[in-house]
N, C-alpha and C positions, 0 to 999 in steps of 0.2 A: 627493774629486776626481773631476771628471767626467770619464766617458770613454765611447769609443764604446757603446752599447747595443748588443746582437747581436739581430736578428730571427731568428726561427725557421725551418726549411728551407722550411715552408708558406707563410709570408710571402713569402720570397725567391724561390720558386719555386714555383707551383701543381702540384698533383697532376696527373696523367693529359698529360704531356710526356714526350717521349722524354730520356734522359738528356743528349744535347745541346742541347735547349732549356732544359732545366732550369738546364744549368750556364751556358748563357747569359744565363738569368735573373737566377741569383744574381749572375754578373759585372755585369750593369747595375743591379740593385739594391744590391748591396752598394757598388760605385762612387758611387751617387746618394748613398746614406747619409751614407757619408766625407765625399764633397763636400761637402752642406747642412750637415755640421757643420762643418766647416775655414771655410764660408763663413760661418756663427755666430759662431765666433772671429774671423773677420777684422772681423765687424761691431762688436766688443765693443773697449773700450780695455784698452790694455797692462796698467794696474791690476789691472782686472777678470779677464782671463784668466791673471794671474800668480796672484789668487785662487784660481781656478777650478782649478787643477794644483797645488796649495798651497807655491807655492816664492816667493823673493823675487829680488830684482834680483844679489843676491850669491851666489845659487847654492843647491843642496843643499849638506848636511853629507854626508862621506863613510859615516856609518852610513846617512844617510836614502835616500843612492844605493843602497847595498848592500841595504836593505830593498824599495826599488822595484826592483831588478833580480831580485830573489826572485819579488816580486808578479806582476811585466809579462813577466819573461822575457827572453831575448837580444832586441836589435833586429836580427832579422834576417828575412826576408821567406821563405814558403814556394817552394820552388822544386824542380823536378823533380830529382830522383838516379835516377842510370842505376842499373836491379837489379841484385843480387850477379849473380855471373858464373853461378850454378848454375841463377837464375830465368830467364835471360836464354838460358841454354844449352836449357832446358825449354821456352821459348816458340819455341824454331829448328825445334821439333820439330812444332809446333801447326800442322797443315795435314791438310785430309782426305784426301788423296791417302796422305799418310804413314799416318793411321788406316786406310785401306783395306787397306794393302802390310801393314802390322803385324797385321790381322786376319788377312788371306790367311795369312801366314809361321805364325800360330799355328795355323790349321786344320791347314796343312802338316804341322807337329812334331808335330801330336798325331795325326795318319795314319799317320805315319813320320818317327820324328826323324831318322833317315838320309838323308832325302830333299834333296839338291843345293837344290832351290827354295829352301828354307829359308834356306840361307846367301847365294843372291845375292840374295834381297829383303831380309836382313838389311844386307847390303852397301852396298846401294841407299839403304836408310832410312839409316844411319850418317853415309856421304859428304854425302847432302843435306843433313841438320840442322849438321853439323859445320862444312860450308863455309859456311852461312848465318850461323853462332853468332860463328863467327872472323872473320868480314868485319865485322859489327854492332859486335861487341866491341873490335875494333881502331880502327873510326872514330870508335866513343865515347870510346875514350883521346884519340885525336888530337884529338878536340874541346875535351875537358877540359883539353888541354896549350895551347890558345890561352887560357885565362884566365890574368890575370896571377897570380904566386903573391906577391902580398905584403900585408900587414897595413896597413889603413889605419886611420887615427887623426885625432883632430880635438880641438881645444883647447876645454875645458870649464871652468868655472868653479866651482870646489868650495871648502868650510870645512873645517878641523879640526872645529871645536864651531860651537853656535851665536852664542858671541859673538866669534868668530873673523874676521880680517880675509879676504877671497875670496882663492886662487889659481888660476891657469890652471894644469890641466894637459893633457898628450897623453894620452888615454885611446881604446883601439879603439873603434872605431863600434858595435861589437857589444855594448856596455856601458854606453852612453848611455841614460838612463831620461826618462821623463816627469816634468818640472818642472825637468831641469839648464838651465842657461844656458849658451849655446855661442858661441865668438866666431868670427865669421869674417872671414874677410880674401882677398884674390885669389890664386885656384888652388885656393881649398877646396870638397870635397865637401861637401854639405849631408848630413849623417848621418842626418835625422829631418825630421819638418814642426815648423815653427818659427814662432812668430806672434813678428814681429822687435819687439824694445824700443826697440833704437838703430839707426839706419841712417846712413850718410854716403856718396854717391857710389855705393851699391850697384847695380851691373850683375848679372846671375845668366843664364847660358846654359841653357835651357829646352827646347831643341831632343828632348830625348831624351823629354822630356813631351810638348810642343806641335808639334812639326816644326820652330818658327821658326828660321830659321838664325842670326838675328841675337840677340845679348844682350838681355833686358828688363831695363827701369830698375825699380827700387823704390825707394818714397817715401824722401824722409829724414823718419826718423822718432825719435819722443822717447817716454819712457815715458807721458809723459799724452798721447798718440796717443789721440784717441776713437774709432778704428776707421772701417771702409768699408762702411756700412749697406746702399750699392748693390753692393756685388758677391757674384755667385750662383755664378761660376767659381772656385775656389781656384786654380787656373794663374793666373789673371790677377789676384786679388790682389794690389795694391802693398805689403802688410804683411804676406806669410804669403810661406816661401821651401820648398819641398817637397823629400824626399827624391828620390835619383835625379838633381836638379840639381846644378850648379857656379858658384863665385861668379867671375866674369871682372876686374872692380875693386870699388872700396869694399870699406869696412868696416861690418861690424854685430857685431849681438849680438842673439841670439833665444831665447827660452825653449822650450823642446820639448813640444809637445802631444799628441803620437802616436809611436808607435814600433812598428817591427816590421809586423804583418799590418793593426793599426789606421791605418797611414799610407795617402796616396791611390796611391803606389806599391804597397803591400802590399795595396789592396783589390783590384788589379788581379790582383798574382800570385798572391795566393791561390783562385784560380779556374783556374790554368793546371795544377794538380799533378791527377794523376790519370791513367785510360784516356783517348785519345786518340781522337776521332773518327773513324769510319771512312773512308777515302780511297777515289780512282777507284779505285787498285790494288785495294784489301784487297776491293771490293765486286765487281769485274771477275773476279777469281781465285775469288771463293766463288760466284759466280752459273757461270762455266765448268765451276770443281770439280762441283757439285750437279748439272750438266746431262751429264757425262760419267758421275757416278756412278749417274744414273737408267736413262741406257741400259746400263748393266751390270747394274742390279737388274733390268732386263726381259730381258735376253737372256741370261744365265747360267741363270736358272729354265729356258729353255726350252730351252737347247741339253741342259740334265742331263735334262729331263722325255723330249726325242726320244730320246736316246743310252741312257736306263734302257729304254725300251719298247721300242724296236727291235734294240737288242743283247741285251738281259736281264739285263746284269753290271751292278748298282745301286752298286757299289764302283769298277767301274770307270769308270763314267757321272760318281760324285761326284768323282773326282780330276781326270777330263777339263773338268768344270764350274767346279772350281777353276782349272786353267791357261785357261781361256777368260777367268775372271774376271781374272786375270794379266793376259791378251793384250789384254784390253780397257781396264784400265788403265794411263795414261800413267804409269809408274811412276818414269820419269825425269823426270817434268815439277819435282816440288821442286827436283834436283839443276839440272835446265838453267836453271830459274828462278835459282835461287841463283847456278849458275854465269854466268849472264848480268848478273844484278847486280851480282856481284863484279867480274867484268871492265870494266864500266860504271865502276864507284867507281874502282879502277885505274887505267883513261883517265884520268878526269874529276880524280882527284888529281897528275897529269901538266900537269894545267892549271891548279894551284894552287886548287881544289876539294876539299874536305873532306865526304864523304857521311856524314851520322851514320845517316841509316835506309834501306837499301838500297830500300824499297818506293820512295822519293822520286825514285828515278833515272827509271822507269817512267812515274810522274807527272809529271815536268817533259817528259817525251815528246808524254803526252797532252793538257799542259796549252793551252789554246785564249786564255785571259783572264789576262794577268799585272797584278796591284796593284801597285803600287810608290810609294812613297813619292819626294819631288821634292831633297831636299837630299842632295849628294854621289853619288845615283845619274845624276840628269837634269843637275846640276853638281857643281860643284867642290867645295863644301862650303868656300868661303872670299869674306868681299867684295872686290872689287874698286871700281875709281873707272872707271864707265863712261863719264859724260864731265862737263864743265865749262863751264859755259853761262853767258853774258851777259844782261843783261835782258830781249833780244829770240829769248832761245833758240838760239844761235848758237854753238859752241863757240868758247872765248875765251883765249888762254894768262895773259892777265893773271889769271883767277879761278883759274886753278892754281895761280899764283903766290902768289898770297894766301892761297889754301887752304892751299898748302906750308909757306909762314912760318908758320901759325898752329899746326900739326901739328908743324912741326919745333923749334922752339922752348918749347912747352910742357915744364912739367918734371915734369907728375904720369903716371899708367899711361896710356901711348897706348891707346886702343880702337883696336877693328877698323877701324874707319872711317879714323880717324889714321893708324893704317899702310898702310893702301890708297891713300891721297893719296902716303904716303911713298913706298912700292913704284913706283906710277905713273910719280912723278918722277923715282927714282933707273933705273927701266927707260927711260923715254924721255930721259932727262938732256937735261929741257926747261928745267929751273929751274936754277940754280946759286947758295948761298947762299955769299957770300964777307963779305969785309970789309963789305961795303955794310950790314950790320946788326948789329947785338947787341943781347941781351935786357936789358930796364930792370926790367918787373913784368908779373905775371901775374894775373887774375883767372879763379880755378880754374871748373871746370863745377859746378853744381849741380843738381837736379831741378827746384826752383822754378824755376830760370830758365831752363833747357837750353838752353844754350850756354856759351862759354869764351871769355875775350880773351887776346890776349899784347899787350903794349908794347913796340914796338920802337923802337931809336934808329937812325936813319938819318944813317949816318956823311958826312954831309958837310957843307959849308959852305953858309948859305942867306942871302940880305940880307946887311946889313952887322954884324950879330951875331956872327959864327961860332961858332953854338951848334948841336949835331946837333937835327935834329927828331925828334920821337917820334909813332909812329903807331900807334893801336889797332886790332888785326884781330881781328875777332869771327866766329864759325862757331858754327851751331847751328840749333836747329830753324826752320820756315821763318815759321811765325807770331810767334814769341818775337822774331826779329832784325829782322822786318820791322814792327814795332810801334815798335822806337826808329829806323827813318830817317827821316829827312828828306828828303832828296835820293837819286837813283843815279846811274853812273856810264854813260852814255851816247855810247859811240864815242869814250872819252878826256875827255867833256867830264861837268863836275856837273851834273845837273839837277834841280827841284823835285821832288819825288814828290808827285804831284797824285795824286787819288781815282782820276783814270781810269788813271794809271800804275799806282794800287799795284794796282787790278784786272787789269791788263795781267798785270804780273809775278805774281802771286798764281796768276794761270789757267796761267801755263807751269809753274810748279811742281806745280798741280793735274796738268797733262797728263803731266809726266813721273811722278807717284806711279802714274797710271791705268795707265801702262805700267808697271808693277812696281816701280820704281825707289825707294828712300830718298833723300830731298833735303834737305840741308843750304844755308844761305842762308850767304852770305860779305859781311860790310861791313867799311868804316874809318874810322877819325874820324882826323884829323891834331891833333894838340893845339897849342893856344895857347899855354896854359901849359908849361911842364915842371917835374917834378918828380918826385922819387923812388918814390913809390907813388900807386898809383893803386886805384879801388875802384869797385864795380858803379855808381855815379852817375855814372863818365864813360863807360858803354855807353851814349851817349846822342846823338842827334844825327848817327847816322852815316850813312854813303853806302853805299847796296847796290852792290855789285860782281858779284854775279851767284850761280849756284848750282851744289855739288857732288852728282851722283847716282850711286848706287853699288846693285849688286846681286851675288849668289852668280851666275856667269855659266857659262852651260852650259858641258857636258864638250864638247871637240872632237868627241869621236866618237860621241857621245849619237846625233845625228843619224843616223848609218850604222847604228849598233847597232839604232834601232827599226826602220829601215827593212828589216834583216835579220829581225827577228823578225816583221814584218808580212807579209812573205815567205814566213815558214813558217807564217802562217795563225795568229799570235799577236795579239791586239788588247790595248795597253797603254793600264791607266786609271791614271791620278795621283791616286791617295788619299793627302794631306798633312794635317797639321796646320797649315801656314801659310796665309796670307790670299789671297784671292780674286786681288787684283791681280798679287800676285808669282808665284804657281802658275800665271796665266794666261801672262803675260809669258813664263817658262819654257817652258812647255810650246809655244808660239807659235814661238818661237827652235830649237826642235829640231825643229820640221816636225810636231807634233801640231794633229790638228783641234779646237781647243780646245770649240767650240759653248758651248752655257750650263752656267757652274759654277756647281754646287748646293753649298751650304752643308750641313754637317755638322748643324746645329741643325735645318733643313729637313727632316732625314728622320725626326725623332725621333717626329714625329705618324703618319706613315705605317704603312699596315698592309702583311704582308708581300709581299702579292699588289701592293700598289700601289709598295712600292721593288724589287721584281723588275723593274716594268714602267722605272721610274725607272733603275737601273741598265744596262739593258740599252742605253739611249740614251745614256747622259750619260758623256763620258770624265773629265773632271776634276772630285773632289771636293773642296773646301778647308773648312778651319777644322774638321777632323773629330776627334772626341775615340776614344779607345780602341773602346768599345765600338760604337760608330758604325762604324769600321772592320771591326771584325767581321761586323758586321753587313750591313755591304756584301759582304762576301765571302760570308757564306752564302747572300744571295740573288742571288748569280751564279750558285751552284753549284745552287742549288734553280730556277734558269732549266735547268740541263742541261751547265753548263760545267765543265769542268774548272779550277782557280783556282790560278794560282801567288799569293804575296804575298814581296816582298822588302821588307826595313826592319830597322832597326836601332838603334828608341830602344824604351824602355819602353813609349811608348804604342802601339807594333806587336805587343806580343808576342802578346795574344788572336787578333789575325787570322792572325800568322804561325800560331798552333797550329790555329785551325780552316780555313785553306787545303788545299787537297790535299798541297800543296809549298810548306813555309815555306822561305825563303832568307836568310839573314843575310849577315854579314859579320865580320869576325875581329877588328875594331873596334869591335863593338857591344857594348850594355851585355849583362851575364850571361846576365839572363831573356830575351833578344832568342835569344840563343846557343844558351840552354838550349829554348826553344820551337821552334826553326829545324830543319828536316830538310838541308839544305842551307846549307855556310859555305863563302862566297867568300874568298880570300885576298885581293883584288882586288873591289872594289867596281865593276865594268864588265859593263854590258850585253851585252860582246861576247863575256866569258867565258861568259854565263849562256846565247846563242844556241848554244856550242859545246856545252854541256851538252843542249840540246834537243836537239841532232841526235842527242849518245849514249843521250840516252832512248829517241827513237824508233828507233835502230840497236837496243836493248838490247828494246824491245817487239816490233819485227818480228821478230828471231830468238826470241822466246820464243812467237809465233802460230806461226811457221814450225813449230817442234817441236810445238804442239799441234795444228795442222793435218793435218800429217803423219801424226802417232800417231793419231789418234781417226780420219782417214779410212781409213789402211790398219789399224787392227785391227778397225774396223766391217766395213771389206771381208770381213779374215780370217775375222772370225765369223760373217758372213753365208753364206762361202763354208763355212763346218762344217755350218751349217745344215742348208743344199740338200746337202754331202755326209751327213751323218747320219740324211739320212731315206732317201735312196736308196740308200746303199752299204751292204754287210753288215757292216763292219769299222770300227774306230775311222778317221778319214780321215787322221789324226795322232796320236802318241802324246802324253800328255800333256807327257813331259819334251821328246819333240820342239819343243812348241809354247812350253816356257820356254827352250831354247836359242835358238830362233829367236827370240823375244823379247829374251833377253839380246843376242844379237849384233847385231841392229838397233838397241837401244837403245844400244850403248857407240858404234854407229856414227855416232851423234846427239850424244852428247856433244861435238863439235867445232861443233854450231849455234851459241854463242854468238860463236867465231870467225869466223861468215860475213859477209860484206860484205851490205848494203843496197842496192837499185835507189835511185838518186838522187830518180827521182820518187815514192817512197815518202816519202822525207823531208822532202816538202817541205808536209807539212802535218798538223796532228796527229792520231793515232790513238787507238781507245779500244776496251775490251773491248766484243764483241757477243756475247753467248752465243747467242743467235737465231741469228748468221750463222754461227757456230760449229759448230751442231746442224744447217743446212741443207748446209754445205761437207761434214760427214762424211755424210749421207745421200745428198749427189748425186755424190760422187767416189770414195767406198767402195766403191760398187758397181760401179764400171767395173774395180777388179781383180778382182773377183770373175766377171766375165766372163770375164777371163782363167784363174782358177784352175780354172773350172768346163771351160774349154776343153781344159785339162790334165788334169784329172779323166778327160775322154772319152779325150784322148790316151791316157792311161796304161792305162788299161781297153782301148781296144779297138786300140791301136797295140801294144802292150807285154803285153798279156795280164796284167794286173795286175789281176785281176776277180774273185780269189777269198782267201780266209781265207789261204792257203798263201803269197799272193803281196802280201799286205798290206806288206811290207817295202818292195816294189818300189815299190810306188804312193805310199806315206807319204815314202820318199826324194826322190822324182821332186816330190812337191809342195812338200817343203821347199825343196829348191831354187829351184824357181820362185817361190815365197812369198816367201824372202829376199830374192831377189834384183829381184822385183817391187817389195817396201817400201823396198830401198835406193835405186832408179833412181826413185821416186816423191819421194825429198828432192830430186831434181834438180829434177823436174817442179813441185814443189811453190813449192818458194824463190825464185821469180821469176814475174812475169805473163808474162815475153817467151818467148821459144824457149831453152831450156835448150841449155847448150855453144855455142851460136850467139850469140845476142843479151847472153847473161850467163852467166858463167862461175862458178861456186863459189868461195870462198878455199880456199888449197890445204889446209890442215887438213881441209877438209870433203871435197874430192876424196881426201885421203890416208885419211883414215876410210873411206870408203864403198867405196873401192878393197880397203881388209883386208877389210872385213865381207863383199863378194863372193867374193874370195878364201878366205875362212875358209868360206862357206857351200859353194863347190865342193869345198873340201878334206875336207870333215868323212864325208863316205859312204866317204872311201876313206880315212881315218886309222885308228889303231890305237882309236881312240876310237868308231869305228863298231859293232861288236857290243852295248859297252854303252848304246851311244845308241839302238839298233833298228834303227840303217841298214845298208845293203846298196848295194854298189859298182852304178853306171848304166851301160849299155851306153853305147857312143861315138856309136850311132845316136840317142841322146835329145836329145845336145848342140845340133844342126840345129833341130828342133822347139825346143829353149827359145829359142833365138836367134830364131827367126820369131815365138813367141808374147811374146816381150818387146819385138822390134819393133814389133809390132801394137799393144802394150800401151801404148808411149810415143805413137805415133800418136794413138790414141784419145783419150788423155790430153788432149793437146794439143788435141784438136777441141773436146773437153768443157771444156776451161779457157776457149777463145777464146768458147763459146757462152755460159758461165757467165760472164765480167767483160761481155760486151754486155747480157747479161740482169740482171745484179743491180750493174755497175758496180764490184766489187769484185774484189779476189780474197785478198790477205792483211789 
């Protein structure tokens, strides 16, 4: 039996590439190999294919099926499974800052097991990791619950033994094997890749693979079918049906030629399992983290050496260095990021959005390009009758009436276009079917003729005979119907169809095709001789009445949603498997500047640089296959964009996984939902716009925390360096530094609940490690100016200038340092003037007030002796107020200069 021959890894993906490039190359190579094999099967006769898979039209025996199931395995494709809870828990703690905190806690414990700093750091680490784990674990379970918990079966023809008659059984889809003969009817899912043996009036919905909204007609096939040697794309082969598609009408039998990972669907799914590519969020956090860690690795040894040499107590210098390291580390960053993302996930869940991966919330806010499919996103994912035209292209109710009569009276399964005609009439009440007509006969649709006819009796007396009149009403493909027409109806008159008129009506149909409409012709014939049965031969000498034009209409709110996304700085690119005429029409209707539509096959021969340039200037890509979709996403990312992808089909899975944020819907195929980061419970771009705002709020609050902490911590350490060099005692005890850090960090836990200025939310935001470093070294030393001012005040005004008075010095600097750090929260959180032009949310106000009160209380509290504090004189507080007011004034001036100089703040 001929099966897919696997290639070696070297053939699939040459060495010397990144993991992501190798995975993409593997996807392209494997999908191409499977496609070539299926195209070869399509080219061979049905008899040959049955011989190759060692099967017969009667089906396999039960024993043969059992052996093949053991040999080939279950008919399932590879899919991503959520890791076990303990692996997910471990991954939640994988963060560079958590590693630094664990290391510092270990050093503290080694130095002094009773050090309270060990408990403080351990609590920080535990809360951060557990918060992240619980949110992602809960979201993953919610996403899994969206899958339908049903066991899907299919009708398979099998025999008890080699001489037995075949019997049709319902078997679970995962037990289908190569060589099985499957019977198909309307509504069935295709369980594997099948070569059709017989088919009658078969229509297959292939939107999940191709993106086409209309069902695709398959050829009427018999066992002696000789194949289609001109077919190169298995999706377009009219004698193949593929896993992941479904039957919309007709009947067929087919032999299974591939199952599981060897199917066309499986070739795409197999490359989607494993470690996901690094997203914009992952890269940004890593860069910022290592920037701050580098600062710590430089500053801490300097502080340690200065204190060791100037004070002579190396043990004390070591403890002080550890405290400085903790002070420089934004230890609450993992917790604040997790709380920010978790809060964003909860807010989005209220808008019927399930967040599977928390990082995706920030990526959604950073997104500046959204690639989306067309069907169901920009359109309503249903077929409607758009217009009914006479032979001059003008709307004519008579055309609608004849089209309706044809659709209404046919007895077979009505297709989507028949239903669209009926719905249009029912909505408008433009045609009434009453006792005027009765059904006489029907000439059913077939794919060779591409038309169908009904014969109706007009229940009225004509002439002197008193017999009812019979009328044939034919509806079908324009070229097929027009070939049978000898006349046309022109403003109520029956006119001979000359070559010039034939050219004229053909051009009208083509003009509507170019507008992205699916066009059918309607023609009639009044029968001279009445009889009970009619045949295909009676579909002749027809009179063309006009045309029916259909489309998948744009959503009513699509244009408004696209305008909203554009206002937020997001460019929308349509990447669809549908044809270019339909795509261009829909995009134009919703206000997208279409420009030149690029076809997927046209991107195959472009190198990466050329594709980047093409993707940058192109708005609409059509006839795009799964590999091309993913490559377009990567090209946009390589050009510096943060890319979102919205899709729901099998053909979208690779692009969903490669995008910075993959977005799907709850009605999507399972593989699309598994590949996505965010699942919309409503396929609505308006919901997505709200998600973007939430993402930007989440990111803004995260950046607030980083810039607040980095700048104030850097300023404190800079002050420590100056004090260590010139003051003969420790400017602050290690325990004081830890307590100050703890109180300040706890006050910032309310940051995720802060509001963002409207101006900040208007455009995409991204990580900028260089900008954070510049902000830190610019704003940080401002606080040092006032720290040093407080040193001088404590030294000269309050006489805290000897080792005997060091506790007074340390207590005075502790309060000033903590209060200035707390004030910086309000100075940095907005580019406006704080408290006047922009006020923080009430949780932030409450937490900062509590931090201030705690700082003022500690030197006077019962805890003061154990922490090394002493009570401060009343005369200290006017000086403190003056220093803090001067600090706020200078910080606002520096902020104004910084914004003018660098055109940025947060």
